[in-house]
Wavefront OBJ file of the C-alpha trace (Angstrom):
o trace
v -18.519 11.084 -33.785
v -19.841 8.211 -35.798
v -22.663 6.796 -33.769
v -26.200 6.078 -34.274
v -28.946 7.860 -32.364
v -29.669 4.633 -30.668
v -25.870 4.325 -29.415
v -25.892 7.676 -28.500
v -29.136 7.357 -26.408
v -27.540 3.967 -24.710
v -24.506 6.041 -23.742
v -26.720 8.573 -22.200
v -28.678 5.740 -20.197
v -25.476 4.230 -19.362
v -24.750 7.635 -17.538
v -27.699 7.987 -15.585
v -27.514 4.189 -14.396
v -24.136 5.235 -12.685
v -25.468 8.347 -11.368
v -28.643 6.877 -10.052
v -26.843 3.507 -8.585
v -24.061 5.228 -7.006
v -23.869 9.131 -6.571
v -27.430 9.691 -5.910
v -27.396 7.009 -2.991
v -24.472 8.435 -1.725
v -25.840 11.914 -1.906
v -29.217 11.220 -0.391
v -29.298 8.132 1.548
v -25.763 8.419 3.230
v -25.749 12.437 3.251
v -22.237 12.649 1.365
v -23.259 16.415 0.106
v -24.093 17.620 3.560
v -20.997 16.279 5.047
v -19.043 18.760 6.554
v -15.842 16.836 6.682
v -13.270 18.922 4.435
v -9.616 18.142 5.988
v -7.663 15.662 3.651
v -7.472 12.899 4.224
v -10.736 12.490 5.829
v -13.236 13.080 2.748
v -11.379 10.317 1.237
v -11.741 7.825 3.806
v -15.219 8.482 4.633
v -16.095 8.080 0.916
v -14.290 4.840 0.958
v -16.225 3.729 3.898
v -19.483 4.641 2.360
v -18.400 2.821 -0.924
v -17.587 -0.323 1.266
v -20.875 -0.207 2.910
v -22.709 -0.013 -0.395
v -21.117 -2.961 -1.720
v -21.360 -5.063 1.293
v -25.216 -4.230 1.085
v -25.340 -5.304 -2.480
v -23.229 -8.241 -1.973
v -25.976 -9.439 0.623
v -28.379 -9.106 -2.107
v -29.914 -5.690 -0.734
v -32.010 -3.685 -3.325
v -32.843 -0.712 -1.171
v -29.763 0.798 0.265
v -31.714 3.135 2.709
v -33.515 0.279 4.131
v -30.218 -1.541 4.463
v -28.336 1.222 6.066
v -31.212 1.481 8.643
v -30.975 -2.194 9.296
v -27.212 -1.853 9.995
v -28.071 0.789 12.497
v -30.667 -1.299 14.159
v -28.449 -4.102 15.538
v -25.526 -6.358 15.581
v -26.998 -9.151 13.989
v -27.424 -7.714 10.472
v -23.780 -6.245 10.766
v -22.582 -9.632 11.496
v -24.289 -11.198 8.362
v -22.588 -8.322 6.516
v -19.043 -9.474 7.639
v -19.906 -13.074 7.621
v -19.308 -13.342 11.399
v -20.785 -15.918 13.394
l 1 2 3 4 5 6 7 8 9 10 11 12 13 14 15 16 17 18 19 20 21 22 23 24 25 26 27 28 29 30 31 32 33 34 35 36 37 38 39 40 41 42 43 44 45 46 47 48 49 50 51 52 53 54 55 56 57 58 59 60 61 62 63 64 65 66 67 68 69 70 71 72 73 74 75 76 77 78 79 80 81 82 83 84 85 86
């Protein structure tokens, strides 16, 4: 391994950026770790749906995924906005 301390530190930061941006949100906000869905292919389908939801929220400019998820559950207007429906 021929990298400087700064490059190594950057690699560590990049790893935690992914962990905080994706995995933490899926685990905490969406309750993925608590899910009792175990029979294939359902876990993969639900993970796909969770990722789709996060990507739709981010595409709308949402930065707080928990708040975006609550808004999506409150009414049809937010969902129509997410899916660009009239």
